[in-house]
C-alpha positions in Angstrom: 12.0 1.9 -11.5 11.3 -1.4 -9.7 10.9 -4.7 -11.1 8.3 -7.5 -9.8 10.8 -9.1 -7.3 12.0 -5.5 -5.8 8.1 -4.8 -5.6 7.6 -8.0 -3.6 10.4 -7.2 -1.1 9.1 -3.9 -0.4 5.4 -5.2 0.1 6.7 -7.6 2.6 8.7 -4.9 4.6 5.8 -2.4 4.2 3.4 -5.2 5.4 5.3 -5.8 8.6 5.6 -2.0 9.3 1.8 -1.6 9.2 0.8 -4.9 10.8 -2.0 -4.4 13.3 -3.2 -1.0 12.0 -7.1 -1.1 11.7 -7.2 1.7 9.0 -5.0 -0.4 6.6 -7.2 -2.5 4.4 -4.9 -4.0 1.9 -1.5 -3.8 0.8 -0.6 -5.0 -2.9 1.5 -4.6 -5.8 0.2 -2.6 -8.9 2.0 -1.3 -12.2 3.7 1.9 -11.9 4.8 4.3 -14.7 8.0 2.6 -15.3 7.6 -0.8 -13.6 5.9 -1.7 -10.4 4.9 0.2 -7.1 2.8 -0.6 -3.8 -1.0 0.1 -3.5 -2.1 0.6 0.5 -5.9 0.8 0.5 -7.2 2.4 3.6 -10.5 3.1 5.4 -11.9 6.4 5.0 -11.7 9.3 2.4 -8.9 10.8 0.6 -8.3 13.2 3.4 -7.8 10.9 6.1 -5.9 8.7 3.8 -3.2 11.5 3.3 -2.9 11.8 7.0 -1.6 8.5 7.6 2.0 7.8 8.5 2.6 5.8 5.4 6.1 5.9 3.5 6.2 7.5 0.2 8.8 4.7 -0.9 10.2 1.4 0.4 13.5 0.1 -1.0 13.1 2.6 -3.7 9.5 1.4 -4.7 6.8 3.9 -4.7 4.1 3.7 -2.4 0.5 4.8 -3.3 -2.4 5.6 -0.8 -6.0 5.2 -1.7 -9.1 5.5 0.2 -11.6 2.6 0.0 -14.7 1.5 2.0 -15.0 -1.5 4.3 -13.8 -4.7 2.9 -15.7 -7.9 3.7 -15.4 -11.5 2.5 -18.1 -12.9 0.4 -19.3 -16.3 1.0 
Protein backbone atom coordinates (compact mmCIF):
# COMPACT_ATOMS: atom_id res chain seq x y z
CA UNK A 1 0.00 0.00 0.00
CA UNK A 2 1.45 3.33 -1.05
CA UNK A 3 0.40 6.71 0.24
CA UNK A 4 0.33 9.82 -1.94
CA UNK A 5 3.84 11.01 -1.01
CA UNK A 6 5.32 7.59 -1.83
CA UNK A 7 3.50 7.59 -5.16
CA UNK A 8 4.85 11.06 -5.97
CA UNK A 9 8.43 9.97 -5.27
CA UNK A 10 7.99 6.81 -7.34
CA UNK A 11 6.47 8.85 -10.19
CA UNK A 12 9.50 11.14 -10.32
CA UNK A 13 11.82 8.13 -10.42
CA UNK A 14 9.78 6.42 -13.14
CA UNK A 15 9.62 9.62 -15.22
CA UNK A 16 13.42 9.85 -15.13
CA UNK A 17 13.76 6.19 -16.12
CA UNK A 18 11.34 6.48 -19.06
CA UNK A 19 12.44 9.96 -20.19
CA UNK A 20 12.77 10.27 -23.95
CA UNK A 21 10.80 7.15 -24.85
CA UNK A 22 8.53 8.07 -27.75
CA UNK A 23 6.06 5.27 -26.93
CA UNK A 24 5.24 6.74 -23.49
CA UNK A 25 2.45 9.35 -23.66
CA UNK A 26 1.91 10.11 -19.99
CA UNK A 27 2.81 9.06 -16.45
CA UNK A 28 0.44 9.81 -13.61
CA UNK A 29 -0.76 8.82 -10.16
CA UNK A 30 -3.98 6.84 -9.80
CA UNK A 31 -6.04 5.39 -6.98
CA UNK A 32 -5.18 1.76 -6.36
CA UNK A 33 -6.95 -0.98 -4.41
CA UNK A 34 -5.27 0.00 -1.17
CA UNK A 35 -3.79 3.45 -1.73
CA UNK A 36 -2.09 4.93 -4.77
CA UNK A 37 -0.32 3.53 -7.81
CA UNK A 38 1.22 4.80 -11.02
CA UNK A 39 -0.41 4.77 -14.43
CA UNK A 40 1.71 4.78 -17.58
CA UNK A 41 -0.11 5.55 -20.84
CA UNK A 42 1.62 4.20 -23.96
CA UNK A 43 0.96 4.55 -27.67
CA UNK A 44 -0.48 1.48 -29.33
CA UNK A 45 -2.69 -1.42 -28.36
CA UNK A 46 -2.81 -3.69 -25.30
CA UNK A 47 -0.42 -6.22 -26.83
CA UNK A 48 2.28 -3.64 -27.55
CA UNK A 49 1.76 -2.11 -24.08
CA UNK A 50 2.55 -5.46 -22.44
CA UNK A 51 5.76 -5.79 -24.47
CA UNK A 52 7.30 -2.59 -23.10
CA UNK A 53 10.03 -2.79 -20.51
CA UNK A 54 8.18 -0.92 -17.76
CA UNK A 55 8.71 -2.13 -14.18
CA UNK A 56 5.75 -3.59 -12.30
CA UNK A 57 6.73 -1.69 -9.12
CA UNK A 58 8.83 1.37 -8.30
CA UNK A 59 9.76 1.87 -4.63
CA UNK A 60 6.98 -0.56 -3.74
CA UNK A 61 4.37 1.39 -5.70
CA UNK A 62 2.42 -0.63 -8.30
CA UNK A 63 2.79 0.46 -11.93
CA UNK A 64 -0.08 -0.10 -14.38
CA UNK A 65 0.47 0.21 -18.14
CA UNK A 66 -2.47 1.11 -20.37
CA UNK A 67 -2.61 1.73 -24.13
CA UNK A 68 -3.82 5.03 -25.52
CA UNK A 69 -4.09 6.82 -28.81
CA UNK A 70 -2.16 9.96 -29.70
CA UNK A 71 -2.35 12.79 -27.19
CA UNK A 72 -2.43 16.33 -28.56
CA UNK A 73 -2.77 19.72 -26.96
CA UNK A 74 -6.04 21.56 -27.45
CA UNK A 75 -5.91 25.23 -28.30
